[in-house]
C-alpha positions in Angstrom: 173.6 132.5 284.2 174.8 135.9 286.3 177.3 136.8 283.6 173.6 136.7 280.9 172.1 139.9 283.7 169.1 136.1 284.7 167.5 137.7 287.6 168.8 136.2 291.2 165.1 134.6 292.0 165.8 132.8 289.1 169.1 131.1 289.8 167.8 130.5 293.5 164.4 128.6 291.2 167.2 127.2 290.1 169.8 126.1 291.8 166.2 124.8 294.4 165.7 122.1 291.7 168.5 120.4 292.5 169.8 119.3 295.9 171.9 117.0 297.3 170.5 115.3 294.1 171.6 112.0 294.2 172.3 108.9 292.3 173.3 104.9 291.4 174.7 102.4 289.3 173.9 99.0 287.9 177.2 96.9 288.2 177.7 93.4 286.9 173.6 94.0 287.3 173.8 94.5 291.2 172.8 98.3 292.3 176.2 100.0 293.5 176.1 102.3 296.5 174.5 105.4 296.2 176.9 108.8 295.5 176.2 112.4 295.9 175.8 114.0 292.0 178.7 116.6 292.5 178.0 118.2 288.5 175.3 117.6 285.8 172.4 116.8 286.3 169.6 114.6 285.5 169.2 112.2 282.8 166.2 113.3 281.5 165.9 116.4 282.9 163.3 118.6 280.5 165.7 121.7 282.2 168.8 120.1 280.8 168.7 121.6 276.6 168.1 125.5 278.2 170.9 125.4 281.2 172.7 124.4 277.7 171.4 127.4 275.6 172.7 129.0 278.7 175.7 128.1 278.9 176.4 128.1 275.4 174.9 132.2 275.3 177.3 132.5 277.5 180.8 131.0 275.8 179.5 133.1 272.3 180.0 136.5 273.8 183.1 135.9 275.8 184.3 134.7 271.9 183.2 137.5 270.7 183.9 139.8 273.0 187.3 138.8 272.5 187.8 138.9 268.7 186.8 142.7 268.5 189.3 142.5 271.6 191.9 141.9 269.0 193.0 138.6 271.6 192.3 135.8 269.6 191.6 135.7 265.8 189.5 133.3 263.7 190.3 131.1 261.0 190.3 131.7 257.2 189.2 128.5 254.8 189.9 127.7 251.3 186.0 129.5 250.0 187.3 133.4 251.6 185.5 132.7 254.5 186.5 134.4 258.3 185.0 131.0 260.8 
């Protein structure tokens, strides 16, 4: 998010949505002990799709810069287009 130039306030608000997240799962029909979620977000969270797009955009930018700098190259498919 920082790499895309999003305001620090926006990043801080996003981080506030996921403090000390915990979960538990059913194992053989019984709830297991609660555990801390160290990475990721809650299932069904409406923010997930937006966070995914932010990461995808940053990843795309890194790839484009690497192609421009000649560090990586595309491959030519039989139709002749570059991918």
